[in-house]
Structures are given as C-alpha cells and as structure tokens.
Steps between C-alpha positions, in 0.01 A plus 500: 500500500358219288299642208424182305134409530401142567182419310325165540297383202291191427456301176121507537514873426775486238278664236489831689748728676483429873711487811487424869770739619706407806651760732832489314617791289326787676610839634347481849703441815456396861182303570403548136836404351446416136203539270228633731213620280250584774388862489318451830811379681708743709789469255633815329253585222774585253660158550164328447459696177847398381409138570169523317673667204744208480206258495323699229816504291535123537136463391555723197257777599546862614516543879160669506348199320575252779147478639422404859199562724453579869473145635250437780448119509177532301344313208488817289665508157581796274481469122754731339352610168630714216506865603498432876748713694742253654618748764149511647475122530750494787244666731222251425437249779510157334708184487494403135582661165419377150566655160513445126727803456848441360658815640477410868613239750258409780656409833430409861703534820542222754698398806360150574163527322463335162590698188300344216586582139255393229496509121318399186764597247291402197213723614740778602390527863710496818427540868657511844349458843608522864352197675572471868282269702223760537495594133523140382214396729303807395525426127769728356636219284162425343428872459826545309424205275147633434637845412743345252221298339298818453793627292487188283734257678404134462818299563649652815821375657622616840803473727514567873834656584703506821269475801508365852504119508301276732803411712536870596132592531375423850148635564236494774188287533282803428687549171424142399137542607458782247585254226297209633191719529536567127554134408586215737705339221754782549622295797742337255705821478589481870731266685621473857805705586788452747332731753164327482355773279375470140737558209333647191597416141434831324643412154308171490183693580578750225565225246169336591311826444673561165442148370137502617459817293620311191854638499816296439720597794827429679691633803863607459588312819683787672432574868538866598546431871786252467730695265589844643774557242250495215160591641332747734264344754249674724486204738877468526533875568234470771674203663828694496337807657566721199292821474432462127573278200561524128257405226578276206354576159364264234409634156363385166457665159404414143 
C-alpha cells in the first residue's frame, strides 16, 4: 500500500505551511482507496483517523489540532481563538475557519467543491473555506475574508485548490437562473455544453469573488473530476453509480 502523501502547494502561499492533499498515501481501501479524510463518509472510522493523523503530521501539528467543521454549504465561518477547544469545533455547522493560533492547522474537506486556503503571513492570520456553488454564491468566501480582517489581516492571498472544472460541470437551466437572479453579469461563468445544457465555471467564479473582496488569488488548475488517480469526485462517483465517495483535505497553518 502506498504511504507517501502527495501534497500540492502554491507559491502564492509560500510564506505559510499549507497543502492541498490528493488521495495518494492514505490507509483507506475500496471506494475510498487512499487518503479519505471524511468523517461523514461510510469509510471505516479508524482508517479515516489514520489518514487525518498523517495529514496532521505533515502539517506539523498534533492530530487533535487539525481543525475542521461540520460543512453544510453555508456562509458561516468559525474563528478559532486561544483557549477554544478544537475537538468541539468539529460539531459546529459552518464552512470556513480562520485563526491566528500557531498550534493548529485549519482545514476543509472537498470532493468537487472549491477548497480555498487564505493567508496573511505578516499579520499571522490564516483561513480555509469550503466553497461549492451554493456557498460561493451565498458569500462564504467574503465571510472568511471578513473574519480574517477582524483578526488583523490586511494583505490576504488565496489559492483555490483542486475542484471541478467547467468542462466537467454540466448544470441545469434552473441552476443558472439562481446565479442570474443574483447578478445578470454572472452569465459569463456559463457556456453551452455538448448536451445543450449550461456548463458552469466554478473556479472562475471563486476567483472573481476573491478578487472583488480585495484578495490576490489563483487557482491551482487541477480538476477533481478528470483525474481519478489523484482526486475524489462526488460527481464522478455519482456518474459511476457508486454508493459513496472519499473526501479530499486541504489545510493551512502558521
């Protein structure tokens, strides 16, 4: 069994410890083969814990200090302050985490949605958010940026990690209508697909929201759907008729 983790990093975040972890190097098997870090998946809980411990070790923090929340596609963000019990954070329904603590790594889980890692290294503030289409439209990116600024961040940089690309993201007209009702200019994030249905550019939408919030941002360029050897994908699992799917993890720490 391969035990070497594959960790994608980006020069924009070179001043802080960070990683977009692929599925390589994990202890899970079957549908979840590799580094499945999703506690809410039907994978064996002890294997998920082994995987999360490997991630924590790679991030240089104790296993119990790898902080994640109960993601619900919201715009809610948790600020992890000194003295907060990290173990309790995992039961909070939210989709973003920010902190100025140096003893923790904040992380999000994804399987097509955007993992966004953010940092102002000079101010000593980092953040992570889970931004699928619903969360991104609802404002989770801006809420994460605002929470970081409340901790003193002024020069925030962000990277969107592996996510589903436009060429793999066919949606319905009603999906597009949700965006156009918000702002008709969002039409530019949709194009015609091979089946006559709209194709949505999620990472381009995420980059727009980040840059509009005054954040220097880039996308890693990796598509979760198109690379099954490296990434879990909810949509690919659905198309293949699989009963469940693994979750990738992306983490950042000071």
